[in-house]
N, C-alpha and C positions, 0 to 999 in steps of 0.2 A: 423695371429690371427685377427678375425673380431670383430668389436665393437658391443656391446650389446645395442640396442636402448631402451630396457625396463628400464626406469628410477626407477622403484620400487626396482630393485636389487642394486642400488647404495648405498654406505654407507653414514651415517650422523655422525655429531659430535656436542656436545654441550659444551659450555664454559660459565661460569658465571663471569661477570665483575662487579666491584662496581659502574661504571658509564657508561652512554651511550657513552661519549667521549673516555673512555678507550677501549670500544669495537671497535669504529671507527678507533682508532689508531692501534689497533691490525690488523684489516681487511686491512688497507692501506699498512701495511708492510708484510702481509701473502703471501708467495711465491706461494701458490696454487691459491690464488685469482689473484695475479699479472699475472700468466701464463695462466689464464682462466680455470683452472682446478676445481674451486670451485665457487658457487654462494652464497655469504653470505646473511644471513638474521638476523637482530636484532629484537628479540622479547622482549618486555617489560613485566615484571611480578613483582608481589608483593609477598614477602615471607609471609607466614602465620606461626605464632608461637603458639604452644600449650603449656600451662603451668600449 
């Protein structure tokens, strides 16, 4: 089996945390990150509520 160098076909996942620190703790213990299989990014965002 050959490795596909085209990064556009690789999967992504999103998770929402209540704090930046919670996201960092999750990343520190994530086996995919530890084994070098994932490259994490923490994106800041603000929720917008409609009422």
